[in-house]
PQR file of N, CA, C, O and H, with PARSE charges and radii, in Angstrom:
ATOM      1  N   MET A   1      43.276  62.107  47.295 -0.4000 1.5000
ATOM      2  CA  MET A   1      44.615  62.167  46.760 -0.0000 2.0000
ATOM      3  C   MET A   1      44.645  62.994  45.466  0.5500 1.7000
ATOM      4  O   MET A   1      45.578  63.763  45.233 -0.5500 1.4000
ATOM      5  N   ILE A   2      43.622  62.829  44.638 -0.4000 1.5000
ATOM      6  CA  ILE A   2      43.573  63.591  43.388 -0.0000 2.0000
ATOM      7  C   ILE A   2      43.404  65.078  43.684  0.5500 1.7000
ATOM      8  O   ILE A   2      44.013  65.919  43.023 -0.5500 1.4000
ATOM      9  H   ILE A   2      42.864  62.205  44.827  0.4000 1.0000
ATOM     10  N   GLY A   3      42.573  65.403  44.682 -0.4000 1.5000
ATOM     11  CA  GLY A   3      42.394  66.802  45.062 -0.0000 2.0000
ATOM     12  C   GLY A   3      43.685  67.425  45.555  0.5500 1.7000
ATOM     13  O   GLY A   3      43.978  68.583  45.259 -0.5500 1.4000
ATOM     14  H   GLY A   3      42.078  64.720  45.219  0.4000 1.0000
ATOM     15  N   LEU A   4      44.457  66.650  46.312 -0.4000 1.5000
ATOM     16  CA  LEU A   4      45.745  67.146  46.810 -0.0000 2.0000
ATOM     17  C   LEU A   4      46.723  67.381  45.660  0.5500 1.7000
ATOM     18  O   LEU A   4      47.432  68.387  45.636 -0.5500 1.4000
ATOM     19  H   LEU A   4      44.218  65.710  46.553  0.4000 1.0000
ATOM     20  N   MET A   5      46.758  66.449  44.711 -0.4000 1.5000
ATOM     21  CA  MET A   5      47.645  66.626  43.556 -0.0000 2.0000
ATOM     22  C   MET A   5      47.237  67.847  42.731  0.5500 1.7000
ATOM     23  O   MET A   5      48.092  68.596  42.257 -0.5500 1.4000
ATOM     24  H   MET A   5      46.183  65.632  44.731  0.4000 1.0000
ATOM     25  N   THR A   6      45.936  68.044  42.562 -0.4000 1.5000
ATOM     26  CA  THR A   6      45.463  69.215  41.817 -0.0000 2.0000
ATOM     27  C   THR A   6      45.843  70.501  42.533  0.5500 1.7000
ATOM     28  O   THR A   6      46.235  71.476  41.893 -0.5500 1.4000
ATOM     29  H   THR A   6      45.241  67.436  42.947  0.4000 1.0000
ATOM     30  N   LEU A   7      45.730  70.508  43.855 -0.4000 1.5000
ATOM     31  CA  LEU A   7      46.127  71.681  44.630 -0.0000 2.0000
ATOM     32  C   LEU A   7      47.621  71.953  44.493  0.5500 1.7000
ATOM     33  O   LEU A   7      48.029  73.097  44.293 -0.5500 1.4000
ATOM     34  H   LEU A   7      45.411  69.715  44.375  0.4000 1.0000
ATOM     35  N   LEU A   8      48.435  70.909  44.598 -0.4000 1.5000
ATOM     36  CA  LEU A   8      49.883  71.094  44.486 -0.0000 2.0000
ATOM     37  C   LEU A   8      50.287  71.561  43.091  0.5500 1.7000
ATOM     38  O   LEU A   8      51.158  72.419  42.954 -0.5500 1.4000
ATOM     39  H   LEU A   8      48.104  69.980  44.760  0.4000 1.0000
ATOM     40  N   LEU A   9      49.664  71.008  42.060 -0.4000 1.5000
ATOM     41  CA  LEU A   9      49.971  71.468  40.701 -0.0000 2.0000
ATOM     42  C   LEU A   9      49.487  72.899  40.486  0.5500 1.7000
ATOM     43  O   LEU A   9      50.104  73.652  39.732 -0.5500 1.4000
ATOM     44  H   LEU A   9      48.956  70.310  42.170  0.4000 1.0000
ATOM     45  N   GLY A  10      48.397  73.279  41.135 -0.4000 1.5000
ATOM     46  CA  GLY A  10      47.937  74.663  41.060 -0.0000 2.0000
ATOM     47  C   GLY A  10      48.918  75.614  41.707  0.5500 1.7000
ATOM     48  O   GLY A  10      49.144  76.715  41.206 -0.5500 1.4000
ATOM     49  H   GLY A  10      47.896  72.667  41.747  0.4000 1.0000
ATOM     50  N   ILE A  11      49.508  75.194  42.822 -0.4000 1.5000
ATOM     51  CA  ILE A  11      50.518  76.027  43.486 -0.0000 2.0000
ATOM     52  C   ILE A  11      51.741  76.185  42.591  0.5500 1.7000
ATOM     53  O   ILE A  11      52.282  77.283  42.459 -0.5500 1.4000
ATOM     54  H   ILE A  11      49.325  74.299  43.229  0.4000 1.0000
ATOM     55  N   VAL A  12      52.175  75.085  41.977 -0.4000 1.5000
ATOM     56  CA  VAL A  12      53.344  75.141  41.095 -0.0000 2.0000
ATOM     57  C   VAL A  12      53.080  76.054  39.903  0.5500 1.7000
ATOM     58  O   VAL A  12      53.964  76.798  39.478 -0.5500 1.4000
ATOM     59  H   VAL A  12      51.736  74.193  42.085  0.4000 1.0000
ATOM     60  N   SER A  13      51.860  75.997  39.364 -0.4000 1.5000
ATOM     61  CA  SER A  13      51.573  76.817  38.177 -0.0000 2.0000
ATOM     62  C   SER A  13      51.436  78.300  38.504  0.5500 1.7000
ATOM     63  O   SER A  13      51.460  79.129  37.594 -0.5500 1.4000
ATOM     64  H   SER A  13      51.142  75.393  39.709  0.4000 1.0000
ATOM     65  N   THR A  14      51.295  78.652  39.771 -0.4000 1.5000
ATOM     66  CA  THR A  14      51.121  80.063  40.132 -0.0000 2.0000
ATOM     67  C   THR A  14      52.373  80.705  40.720  0.5500 1.7000
ATOM     68  O   THR A  14      52.329  81.869  41.119 -0.5500 1.4000
ATOM     69  H   THR A  14      51.276  77.979  40.510  0.4000 1.0000
ATOM     70  N   VAL A  15      53.471  79.990  40.783 -0.4000 1.5000
ATOM     71  CA  VAL A  15      54.669  80.525  41.429 -0.0000 2.0000
ATOM     72  C   VAL A  15      55.203  81.750  40.696  0.5500 1.7000
ATOM     73  O   VAL A  15      55.409  82.794  41.316 -0.5500 1.4000
ATOM     74  H   VAL A  15      53.507  79.044  40.459  0.4000 1.0000
ATOM     75  N   TYR A  16      55.429  81.643  39.400 -0.4000 1.5000
ATOM     76  CA  TYR A  16      56.015  82.754  38.650 -0.0000 2.0000
ATOM     77  C   TYR A  16      55.056  83.358  37.632  0.5500 1.7000
ATOM     78  O   TYR A  16      55.466  84.183  36.815 -0.5500 1.4000
ATOM     79  H   TYR A  16      55.262  80.795  38.897  0.4000 1.0000
ATOM     80  N   ALA A  17      53.825  82.975  37.666 -0.4000 1.5000
ATOM     81  CA  ALA A  17      52.881  83.465  36.663 -0.0000 2.0000
ATOM     82  C   ALA A  17      52.118  84.672  37.194  0.5500 1.7000
ATOM     83  O   ALA A  17      51.711  84.705  38.355 -0.5500 1.4000
ATOM     84  H   ALA A  17      53.492  82.306  38.330  0.4000 1.0000
ATOM     85  N   GLU A  18      51.936  85.643  36.341 -0.4000 1.5000
ATOM     86  CA  GLU A  18      51.113  86.794  36.683 -0.0000 2.0000
ATOM     87  C   GLU A  18      50.112  86.995  35.558  0.5500 1.7000
ATOM     88  O   GLU A  18      50.401  87.634  34.546 -0.5500 1.4000
ATOM     89  H   GLU A  18      52.268  85.617  35.398  0.4000 1.0000
ATOM     90  N   SER A  19      48.950  86.442  35.759 -0.4000 1.5000
ATOM     91  CA  SER A  19      47.903  86.562  34.746 -0.0000 2.0000
ATOM     92  C   SER A  19      46.539  86.520  35.440  0.5500 1.7000
ATOM     93  O   SER A  19      46.440  86.287  36.645 -0.5500 1.4000
ATOM     94  H   SER A  19      48.715  85.923  36.580  0.4000 1.0000
ATOM     95  N   ILE A  20      45.511  86.750  34.656 -0.4000 1.5000
ATOM     96  CA  ILE A  20      44.152  86.690  35.201 -0.0000 2.0000
ATOM     97  C   ILE A  20      43.850  85.279  35.692  0.5500 1.7000
ATOM     98  O   ILE A  20      43.124  85.094  36.668 -0.5500 1.4000
ATOM     99  H   ILE A  20      45.592  86.939  33.677  0.4000 1.0000
ATOM    100  N   PHE A  21      44.411  84.289  35.007 -0.4000 1.5000
ATOM    101  CA  PHE A  21      44.253  82.890  35.402 -0.0000 2.0000
ATOM    102  C   PHE A  21      44.682  82.676  36.849  0.5500 1.7000
ATOM    103  O   PHE A  21      43.987  81.997  37.605 -0.5500 1.4000
ATOM    104  H   PHE A  21      45.001  84.440  34.213  0.4000 1.0000
ATOM    105  N   VAL A  22      45.789  83.234  37.232 -0.4000 1.5000
ATOM    106  CA  VAL A  22      46.320  83.069  38.590 -0.0000 2.0000
ATOM    107  C   VAL A  22      45.541  83.916  39.585  0.5500 1.7000
ATOM    108  O   VAL A  22      45.194  83.439  40.665 -0.5500 1.4000
ATOM    109  H   VAL A  22      46.353  83.786  36.618  0.4000 1.0000
ATOM    110  N   TYR A  23      45.263  85.161  39.234 -0.4000 1.5000
ATOM    111  CA  TYR A  23      44.576  86.058  40.170 -0.0000 2.0000
ATOM    112  C   TYR A  23      43.130  85.638  40.441  0.5500 1.7000
ATOM    113  O   TYR A  23      42.587  85.936  41.505 -0.5500 1.4000
ATOM    114  H   TYR A  23      45.544  85.549  38.356  0.4000 1.0000
ATOM    115  N   SER A  24      42.518  84.961  39.503 -0.4000 1.5000
ATOM    116  CA  SER A  24      41.136  84.515  39.707 -0.0000 2.0000
ATOM    117  C   SER A  24      41.056  83.284  40.602  0.5500 1.7000
ATOM    118  O   SER A  24      39.990  82.988  41.141 -0.5500 1.4000
ATOM    119  H   SER A  24      42.959  84.718  38.639  0.4000 1.0000
ATOM    120  N   GLY A  25      42.151  82.569  40.770 -0.4000 1.5000
ATOM    121  CA  GLY A  25      42.163  81.394  41.635 -0.0000 2.0000
ATOM    122  C   GLY A  25      41.754  80.113  40.940  0.5500 1.7000
ATOM    123  O   GLY A  25      41.529  79.099  41.601 -0.5500 1.4000
ATOM    124  H   GLY A  25      43.018  82.809  40.332  0.4000 1.0000
ATOM    125  N   ILE A  26      41.653  80.135  39.636 -0.4000 1.5000
ATOM    126  CA  ILE A  26      41.232  78.951  38.889 -0.0000 2.0000
ATOM    127  C   ILE A  26      42.108  77.723  39.174  0.5500 1.7000
ATOM    128  O   ILE A  26      41.568  76.617  39.200 -0.5500 1.4000
ATOM    129  H   ILE A  26      41.835  80.959  39.099  0.4000 1.0000
ATOM    130  N   PRO A  27      43.408  77.847  39.386 -0.5600 1.5000
ATOM    131  CA  PRO A  27      44.201  76.646  39.677  0.2800 2.0000
ATOM    132  C   PRO A  27      43.767  75.918  40.957  0.5500 1.7000
ATOM    133  O   PRO A  27      44.072  74.738  41.129 -0.5500 1.4000
ATOM    134  N   TYR A  28      43.072  76.600  41.835 -0.4000 1.5000
ATOM    135  CA  TYR A  28      42.663  75.981  43.098 -0.0000 2.0000
ATOM    136  C   TYR A  28      41.229  75.477  43.074  0.5500 1.7000
ATOM    137  O   TYR A  28      40.844  74.682  43.932 -0.5500 1.4000
ATOM    138  H   TYR A  28      42.824  77.559  41.695  0.4000 1.0000
ATOM    139  N   TRP A  29      40.439  75.916  42.122 -0.4000 1.5000
ATOM    140  CA  TRP A  29      39.036  75.506  42.071 -0.0000 2.0000
ATOM    141  C   TRP A  29      38.897  74.004  41.865  0.5500 1.7000
ATOM    142  O   TRP A  29      38.011  73.375  42.443 -0.5500 1.4000
ATOM    143  H   TRP A  29      40.751  76.561  41.425  0.4000 1.0000
ATOM    144  N   GLY A  30      39.763  73.432  41.048 -0.4000 1.5000
ATOM    145  CA  GLY A  30      39.679  71.998  40.757 -0.0000 2.0000
ATOM    146  C   GLY A  30      39.807  71.153  42.006  0.5500 1.7000
ATOM    147  O   GLY A  30      39.060  70.193  42.191 -0.5500 1.4000
ATOM    148  H   GLY A  30      40.483  73.942  40.578  0.4000 1.0000
ATOM    149  N   SER A  31      40.753  71.508  42.866 -0.4000 1.5000
ATOM    150  CA  SER A  31      40.938  70.716  44.085 -0.0000 2.0000
ATOM    151  C   SER A  31      39.746  70.863  45.020  0.5500 1.7000
ATOM    152  O   SER A  31      39.358  69.903  45.687 -0.5500 1.4000
ATOM    153  H   SER A  31      41.360  72.289  42.716  0.4000 1.0000
ATOM    154  N   LEU A  32      39.164  72.057  45.074 -0.4000 1.5000
ATOM    155  CA  LEU A  32      37.980  72.248  45.915 -0.0000 2.0000
ATOM    156  C   LEU A  32      36.795  71.446  45.393  0.5500 1.7000
ATOM    157  O   LEU A  32      36.035  70.875  46.175 -0.5500 1.4000
ATOM    158  H   LEU A  32      39.479  72.836  44.533  0.4000 1.0000
ATOM    159  N   ILE A  33      36.639  71.403  44.073 -0.4000 1.5000
ATOM    160  CA  ILE A  33      35.542  70.645  43.481 -0.0000 2.0000
ATOM    161  C   ILE A  33      35.733  69.148  43.725  0.5500 1.7000
ATOM    162  O   ILE A  33      34.772  68.450  44.046 -0.5500 1.4000
ATOM    163  H   ILE A  33      37.257  71.867  43.438  0.4000 1.0000
ATOM    164  N   VAL A  34      36.950  68.652  43.577 -0.4000 1.5000
ATOM    165  CA  VAL A  34      37.215  67.229  43.795 -0.0000 2.0000
ATOM    166  C   VAL A  34      36.965  66.864  45.252  0.5500 1.7000
ATOM    167  O   VAL A  34      36.340  65.841  45.530 -0.5500 1.4000
ATOM    168  H   VAL A  34      37.731  69.219  43.316  0.4000 1.0000
ATOM    169  N   ASN A  35      37.439  67.679  46.184 -0.4000 1.5000
ATOM    170  CA  ASN A  35      37.231  67.381  47.597 -0.0000 2.0000
ATOM    171  C   ASN A  35      35.758  67.477  47.977  0.5500 1.7000
ATOM    172  O   ASN A  35      35.270  66.672  48.769 -0.5500 1.4000
ATOM    173  H   ASN A  35      37.947  68.511  45.958  0.4000 1.0000
ATOM    174  N   GLY A  36      35.049  68.448  47.423 -0.4000 1.5000
ATOM    175  CA  GLY A  36      33.614  68.556  47.678 -0.0000 2.0000
ATOM    176  C   GLY A  36      32.857  67.365  47.128  0.5500 1.7000
ATOM    177  O   GLY A  36      31.912  66.884  47.753 -0.5500 1.4000
ATOM    178  H   GLY A  36      35.446  69.102  46.779  0.4000 1.0000
ATOM    179  N   SER A  37      33.263  66.889  45.969 -0.4000 1.5000
ATOM    180  CA  SER A  37      32.634  65.715  45.369 -0.0000 2.0000
ATOM    181  C   SER A  37      32.869  64.480  46.231  0.5500 1.7000
ATOM    182  O   SER A  37      31.966  63.658  46.393 -0.5500 1.4000
ATOM    183  H   SER A  37      34.031  67.281  45.462  0.4000 1.0000
ATOM    184  N   LEU A  38      34.057  64.343  46.780 -0.4000 1.5000
ATOM    185  CA  LEU A  38      34.363  63.208  47.651 -0.0000 2.0000
ATOM    186  C   LEU A  38      33.496  63.240  48.901  0.5500 1.7000
ATOM    187  O   LEU A  38      32.980  62.205  49.323 -0.5500 1.4000
ATOM    188  H   LEU A  38      34.790  65.010  46.649  0.4000 1.0000
ATOM    189  N   VAL A  39      33.331  64.405  49.490 -0.4000 1.5000
ATOM    190  CA  VAL A  39      32.482  64.536  50.685 -0.0000 2.0000
ATOM    191  C   VAL A  39      31.042  64.172  50.357  0.5500 1.7000
ATOM    192  O   VAL A  39      30.383  63.482  51.135 -0.5500 1.4000
ATOM    193  H   VAL A  39      33.750  65.245  49.147  0.4000 1.0000
ATOM    194  N   MET A  40      30.548  64.629  49.210 -0.4000 1.5000
ATOM    195  CA  MET A  40      29.170  64.314  48.826 -0.0000 2.0000
ATOM    196  C   MET A  40      28.995  62.823  48.547  0.5500 1.7000
ATOM    197  O   MET A  40      27.939  62.266  48.846 -0.5500 1.4000
ATOM    198  H   MET A  40      31.083  65.189  48.578  0.4000 1.0000
ATOM    199  N   ASN A  41      30.005  62.167  47.982 -0.4000 1.5000
ATOM    200  CA  ASN A  41      29.928  60.725  47.755 -0.0000 2.0000
ATOM    201  C   ASN A  41      29.861  59.967  49.071  0.5500 1.7000
ATOM    202  O   ASN A  41      29.102  59.006  49.193 -0.5500 1.4000
ATOM    203  H   ASN A  41      30.863  62.619  47.739  0.4000 1.0000
ATOM    204  N   ILE A  42      30.639  60.382  50.050 -0.4000 1.5000
ATOM    205  CA  ILE A  42      30.607  59.732  51.362 -0.0000 2.0000
ATOM    206  C   ILE A  42      29.248  59.936  52.011  0.5500 1.7000
ATOM    207  O   ILE A  42      28.675  58.991  52.554 -0.5500 1.4000
ATOM    208  H   ILE A  42      31.256  61.162  49.951  0.4000 1.0000
ATOM    209  N   PHE A  43      28.724  61.159  51.962 -0.4000 1.5000
ATOM    210  CA  PHE A  43      27.405  61.451  52.527 -0.0000 2.0000
ATOM    211  C   PHE A  43      26.321  60.637  51.833  0.5500 1.7000
ATOM    212  O   PHE A  43      25.412  60.128  52.488 -0.5500 1.4000
ATOM    213  H   PHE A  43      29.189  61.926  51.521  0.4000 1.0000
ATOM    214  N   SER A  44      26.410  60.511  50.528 -0.4000 1.5000
ATOM    215  CA  SER A  44      25.429  59.748  49.762 -0.0000 2.0000
ATOM    216  C   SER A  44      25.487  58.265  50.123  0.5500 1.7000
ATOM    217  O   SER A  44      24.446  57.620  50.250 -0.5500 1.4000
ATOM    218  H   SER A  44      27.149  60.924  49.995  0.4000 1.0000
ATOM    219  N   ALA A  45      26.681  57.725  50.286 -0.4000 1.5000
ATOM    220  CA  ALA A  45      26.822  56.314  50.648 -0.0000 2.0000
ATOM    221  C   ALA A  45      26.262  56.048  52.043  0.5500 1.7000
ATOM    222  O   ALA A  45      25.603  55.032  52.259 -0.5500 1.4000
ATOM    223  H   ALA A  45      27.526  58.249  50.183  0.4000 1.0000
ATOM    224  N   LEU A  46      26.515  56.943  52.984 -0.4000 1.5000
ATOM    225  CA  LEU A  46      25.965  56.774  54.334 -0.0000 2.0000
ATOM    226  C   LEU A  46      24.441  56.851  54.325  0.5500 1.7000
ATOM    227  O   LEU A  46      23.776  56.064  55.000 -0.5500 1.4000
ATOM    228  H   LEU A  46      27.051  57.768  52.808  0.4000 1.0000
ATOM    229  N   THR A  47      23.892  57.784  53.573 -0.4000 1.5000
ATOM    230  CA  THR A  47      22.445  57.920  53.482 -0.0000 2.0000
ATOM    231  C   THR A  47      21.821  56.680  52.852  0.5500 1.7000
ATOM    232  O   THR A  47      20.781  56.211  53.314 -0.5500 1.4000
ATOM    233  H   THR A  47      24.432  58.423  53.025  0.4000 1.0000
ATOM    234  N   ALA A  48      22.437  56.150  51.815 -0.4000 1.5000
ATOM    235  CA  ALA A  48      21.926  54.940  51.169 -0.0000 2.0000
ATOM    236  C   ALA A  48      21.993  53.747  52.116  0.5500 1.7000
ATOM    237  O   ALA A  48      21.080  52.922  52.133 -0.5500 1.4000
ATOM    238  H   ALA A  48      23.282  56.531  51.439  0.4000 1.0000
ATOM    239  N   GLY A  49      23.058  53.644  52.902 -0.4000 1.5000
ATOM    240  CA  GLY A  49      23.170  52.557  53.874 -0.0000 2.0000
ATOM    241  C   GLY A  49      22.102  52.631  54.948  0.5500 1.7000
ATOM    242  O   GLY A  49      21.526  51.609  55.323 -0.5500 1.4000
ATOM    243  H   GLY A  49      23.800  54.314  52.889  0.4000 1.0000
ATOM    244  N   ILE A  50      21.834  53.819  55.443 -0.4000 1.5000
ATOM    245  CA  ILE A  50      20.787  53.997  56.456 -0.0000 2.0000
ATOM    246  C   ILE A  50      19.419  53.672  55.869  0.5500 1.7000
ATOM    247  O   ILE A  50      18.600  53.028  56.524 -0.5500 1.4000
ATOM    248  H   ILE A  50      22.302  54.649  55.139  0.4000 1.0000
ATOM    249  N   ALA A  51      19.170  54.112  54.639 -0.4000 1.5000
ATOM    250  CA  ALA A  51      17.893  53.812  53.983 -0.0000 2.0000
ATOM    251  C   ALA A  51      17.733  52.312  53.765  0.5500 1.7000
ATOM    252  O   ALA A  51      16.636  51.781  53.939 -0.5500 1.4000
ATOM    253  H   ALA A  51      19.836  54.635  54.107  0.4000 1.0000
ATOM    254  N   LEU A  52      18.798  51.627  53.390 -0.4000 1.5000
ATOM    255  CA  LEU A  52      18.750  50.179  53.213 -0.0000 2.0000
ATOM    256  C   LEU A  52      18.456  49.481  54.532  0.5500 1.7000
ATOM    257  O   LEU A  52      17.682  48.524  54.565 -0.5500 1.4000
ATOM    258  H   LEU A  52      19.689  52.060  53.249  0.4000 1.0000
ATOM    259  N   PHE A  53      19.059  49.944  55.611 -0.4000 1.5000
ATOM    260  CA  PHE A  53      18.809  49.362  56.927 -0.0000 2.0000
ATOM    261  C   PHE A  53      17.343  49.495  57.320  0.5500 1.7000
ATOM    262  O   PHE A  53      16.726  48.522  57.752 -0.5500 1.4000
ATOM    263  H   PHE A  53      19.687  50.721  55.584  0.4000 1.0000
ATOM    264  N   PHE A  54      16.780  50.700  57.171 -0.4000 1.5000
ATOM    265  CA  PHE A  54      15.388  50.912  57.561 -0.0000 2.0000
ATOM    266  C   PHE A  54      14.416  50.167  56.653  0.5500 1.7000
ATOM    267  O   PHE A  54      13.377  49.698  57.118 -0.5500 1.4000
ATOM    268  H   PHE A  54      17.282  51.490  56.820  0.4000 1.0000
ATOM    269  N   THR A  55      14.734  50.051  55.373 -0.4000 1.5000
ATOM    270  CA  THR A  55      13.879  49.288  54.466 -0.0000 2.0000
ATOM    271  C   THR A  55      13.901  47.808  54.828  0.5500 1.7000
ATOM    272  O   THR A  55      12.856  47.157  54.825 -0.5500 1.4000
ATOM    273  H   THR A  55      15.577  50.432  54.995  0.4000 1.0000
ATOM    274  N   SER A  56      15.074  47.271  55.140 -0.4000 1.5000
ATOM    275  CA  SER A  56      15.175  45.875  55.563 -0.0000 2.0000
ATOM    276  C   SER A  56      14.432  45.645  56.868  0.5500 1.7000
ATOM    277  O   SER A  56      13.757  44.629  57.031 -0.5500 1.4000
ATOM    278  H   SER A  56      15.923  47.800  55.143  0.4000 1.0000
ATOM    279  N   LEU A  57      14.552  46.580  57.790 -0.4000 1.5000
ATOM    280  CA  LEU A  57      13.842  46.476  59.059 -0.0000 2.0000
ATOM    281  C   LEU A  57      12.337  46.492  58.842  0.5500 1.7000
ATOM    282  O   LEU A  57      11.608  45.732  59.480 -0.5500 1.4000
ATOM    283  H   LEU A  57      15.100  47.406  57.658  0.4000 1.0000
ATOM    284  N   ASP A  58      11.873  47.346  57.952 -0.4000 1.5000
ATOM    285  CA  ASP A  58      10.449  47.424  57.647 -0.0000 2.0000
ATOM    286  C   ASP A  58       9.956  46.130  57.008  0.5500 1.7000
ATOM    287  O   ASP A  58       8.855  45.672  57.316 -0.5500 1.4000
ATOM    288  H   ASP A  58      12.465  47.963  57.434  0.4000 1.0000
ATOM    289  N   LEU A  59      10.753  45.538  56.125 -0.4000 1.5000
ATOM    290  CA  LEU A  59      10.356  44.282  55.496 -0.0000 2.0000
ATOM    291  C   LEU A  59      10.359  43.130  56.492  0.5500 1.7000
ATOM    292  O   LEU A  59       9.552  42.209  56.364 -0.5500 1.4000
ATOM    293  H   LEU A  59      11.646  45.911  55.875  0.4000 1.0000
ATOM    294  N   ALA A  60      11.245  43.161  57.479 -0.4000 1.5000
ATOM    295  CA  ALA A  60      11.310  42.090  58.471 -0.0000 2.0000
ATOM    296  C   ALA A  60      10.211  42.206  59.515  0.5500 1.7000
ATOM    297  O   ALA A  60       9.662  41.188  59.937 -0.5500 1.4000
ATOM    298  H   ALA A  60      11.900  43.909  57.583  0.4000 1.0000
ATOM    299  N   VAL A  61       9.879  43.402  59.938 -0.4000 1.5000
ATOM    300  CA  VAL A  61       8.908  43.613  61.012 -0.0000 2.0000
ATOM    301  C   VAL A  61       7.499  43.801  60.462  0.5500 1.7000
ATOM    302  O   VAL A  61       6.525  43.480  61.143 -0.5500 1.4000
ATOM    303  H   VAL A  61      10.324  44.229  59.595  0.4000 1.0000
ATOM    304  N   GLY A  62       7.377  44.312  59.255 -0.4000 1.5000
ATOM    305  CA  GLY A  62       6.082  44.637  58.675 -0.0000 2.0000
ATOM    306  C   GLY A  62       5.080  43.503  58.653  0.5500 1.7000
ATOM    307  O   GLY A  62       3.924  43.734  59.007 -0.5500 1.4000
ATOM    308  H   GLY A  62       8.168  44.574  58.702  0.4000 1.0000
ATOM    309  N   PRO A  63       5.452  42.266  58.254 -0.5600 1.5000
ATOM    310  CA  PRO A  63       4.462  41.183  58.208  0.2800 2.0000
ATOM    311  C   PRO A  63       3.893  40.790  59.573  0.5500 1.7000
ATOM    312  O   PRO A  63       2.864  40.116  59.627 -0.5500 1.4000
ATOM    313  N   GLN A  64       4.518  41.183  60.652 -0.4000 1.5000
ATOM    314  CA  GLN A  64       3.999  40.850  61.977 -0.0000 2.0000
ATOM    315  C   GLN A  64       2.795  41.698  62.344  0.5500 1.7000
ATOM    316  O   GLN A  64       2.025  41.327  63.229 -0.5500 1.4000
ATOM    317  H   GLN A  64       5.354  41.731  60.608  0.4000 1.0000
ATOM    318  N   TYR A  65       2.625  42.817  61.687 -0.4000 1.5000
ATOM    319  CA  TYR A  65       1.513  43.717  61.973 -0.0000 2.0000
ATOM    320  C   TYR A  65       0.686  43.903  60.705  0.5500 1.7000
ATOM    321  O   TYR A  65       0.926  44.833  59.936 -0.5500 1.4000
ATOM    322  H   TYR A  65       3.251  43.118  60.969  0.4000 1.0000
ATOM    323  N   PRO A  66      -0.304  43.005  60.482 -0.5600 1.5000
ATOM    324  CA  PRO A  66      -1.083  43.106  59.248  0.2800 2.0000
ATOM    325  C   PRO A  66      -1.946  44.368  59.220  0.5500 1.7000
ATOM    326  O   PRO A  66      -2.287  44.942  60.254 -0.5500 1.4000
ATOM    327  N   TYR A  67      -2.275  44.766  58.026 -0.4000 1.5000
ATOM    328  CA  TYR A  67      -3.091  45.962  57.815 -0.0000 2.0000
ATOM    329  C   TYR A  67      -4.526  45.686  58.228  0.5500 1.7000
ATOM    330  O   TYR A  67      -5.082  44.643  57.883 -0.5500 1.4000
ATOM    331  H   TYR A  67      -1.998  44.300  57.186  0.4000 1.0000
ATOM    332  N   ARG A  68      -5.120  46.592  58.948 -0.4000 1.5000
ATOM    333  CA  ARG A  68      -6.507  46.480  59.365 -0.0000 2.0000
ATOM    334  C   ARG A  68      -7.193  47.827  59.235  0.5500 1.7000
ATOM    335  O   ARG A  68      -6.630  48.863  59.589 -0.5500 1.4000
ATOM    336  H   ARG A  68      -4.669  47.440  59.228  0.4000 1.0000
ATOM    337  N   TYR A  69      -8.409  47.801  58.725 -0.4000 1.5000
ATOM    338  CA  TYR A  69      -9.204  49.018  58.635 -0.0000 2.0000
ATOM    339  C   TYR A  69     -10.574  48.719  59.201  0.5500 1.7000
ATOM    340  O   TYR A  69     -11.279  47.851  58.686 -0.5500 1.4000
ATOM    341  H   TYR A  69      -8.867  46.960  58.437  0.4000 1.0000
ATOM    342  N   CYS A  70     -10.961  49.417  60.244 -0.4000 1.5000
ATOM    343  CA  CYS A  70     -12.261  49.194  60.866 -0.0000 2.0000
ATOM    344  C   CYS A  70     -13.053  50.493  60.870  0.5500 1.7000
ATOM    345  O   CYS A  70     -12.547  51.557  61.228 -0.5500 1.4000
ATOM    346  H   CYS A  70     -10.388  50.123  60.662  0.4000 1.0000
ATOM    347  N   ASN A  71     -14.313  50.373  60.460 -0.4000 1.5000
ATOM    348  CA  ASN A  71     -15.215  51.495  60.661 -0.0000 2.0000
ATOM    349  C   ASN A  71     -16.287  51.040  61.655  0.5500 1.7000
ATOM    350  O   ASN A  71     -16.003  50.151  62.457 -0.5500 1.4000
ATOM    351  H   ASN A  71     -14.724  49.509  60.170  0.4000 1.0000
ATOM    352  N   ASP A  72     -17.448  51.575  61.648 -0.4000 1.5000
ATOM    353  CA  ASP A  72     -18.428  51.349  62.717 -0.0000 2.0000
ATOM    354  C   ASP A  72     -18.627  49.872  63.084  0.5500 1.7000
ATOM    355  O   ASP A  72     -18.455  49.505  64.247 -0.5500 1.4000
ATOM    356  H   ASP A  72     -17.679  52.297  60.996  0.4000 1.0000
ATOM    357  N   TYR A  73     -18.984  49.020  62.116 -0.4000 1.5000
ATOM    358  CA  TYR A  73     -19.308  47.635  62.462 -0.0000 2.0000
ATOM    359  C   TYR A  73     -18.500  46.603  61.701  0.5500 1.7000
ATOM    360  O   TYR A  73     -18.611  45.412  61.993 -0.5500 1.4000
ATOM    361  H   TYR A  73     -19.124  49.318  61.171  0.4000 1.0000
ATOM    362  N   GLN A  74     -17.704  47.008  60.753 -0.4000 1.5000
ATOM    363  CA  GLN A  74     -16.996  46.043  59.920 -0.0000 2.0000
ATOM    364  C   GLN A  74     -15.491  46.303  59.971  0.5500 1.7000
ATOM    365  O   GLN A  74     -15.040  47.447  60.034 -0.5500 1.4000
ATOM    366  H   GLN A  74     -17.614  47.975  60.516  0.4000 1.0000
ATOM    367  N   CYS A  75     -14.731  45.215  59.941 -0.4000 1.5000
ATOM    368  CA  CYS A  75     -13.273  45.303  59.865 -0.0000 2.0000
ATOM    369  C   CYS A  75     -12.807  44.664  58.568  0.5500 1.7000
ATOM    370  O   CYS A  75     -13.300  43.606  58.178 -0.5500 1.4000
ATOM    371  H   CYS A  75     -15.097  44.285  59.889  0.4000 1.0000
ATOM    372  N   TYR A  76     -11.865  45.303  57.905 -0.4000 1.5000
ATOM    373  CA  TYR A  76     -11.305  44.787  56.665 -0.0000 2.0000
ATOM    374  C   TYR A  76      -9.822  44.524  56.875  0.5500 1.7000
ATOM    375  O   TYR A  76      -9.151  45.265  57.593 -0.5500 1.4000
ATOM    376  H   TYR A  76     -11.464  46.163  58.222  0.4000 1.0000
ATOM    377  N   GLY A  77      -9.325  43.496  56.265 -0.4000 1.5000
ATOM    378  CA  GLY A  77      -7.906  43.196  56.350 -0.0000 2.0000
ATOM    379  C   GLY A  77      -7.676  41.797  56.857  0.5500 1.7000
ATOM    380  O   GLY A  77      -8.618  41.010  56.955 -0.5500 1.4000
ATOM    381  H   GLY A  77      -9.870  42.894  55.681  0.4000 1.0000
ATOM    382  N   GLU A  78      -6.479  41.481  57.171 -0.4000 1.5000
ATOM    383  CA  GLU A  78      -6.002  40.188  57.625 -0.0000 2.0000
ATOM    384  C   GLU A  78      -6.178  39.211  56.556  0.5500 1.7000
ATOM    385  O   GLU A  78      -5.838  38.041  56.727 -0.5500 1.4000
ATOM    386  H   GLU A  78      -5.714  42.121  57.091  0.4000 1.0000
TER
END
């Protein structure tokens, strides 16, 4: 919503203005940055949720398979 408002205010500020500010597109950069930030926040939240799921799964299943190290005649672990 903030990105949309920034875009609309950028359009309003460029209607009758003729300056380097308008020709460079600066009024629209803010909305692109806000929308890009929102997408990255969503991606970050999904990644964190998936990582939490796999970590919980590892903690739940991990104790069922104890660590063992065996060489020629000796086994260590358990």
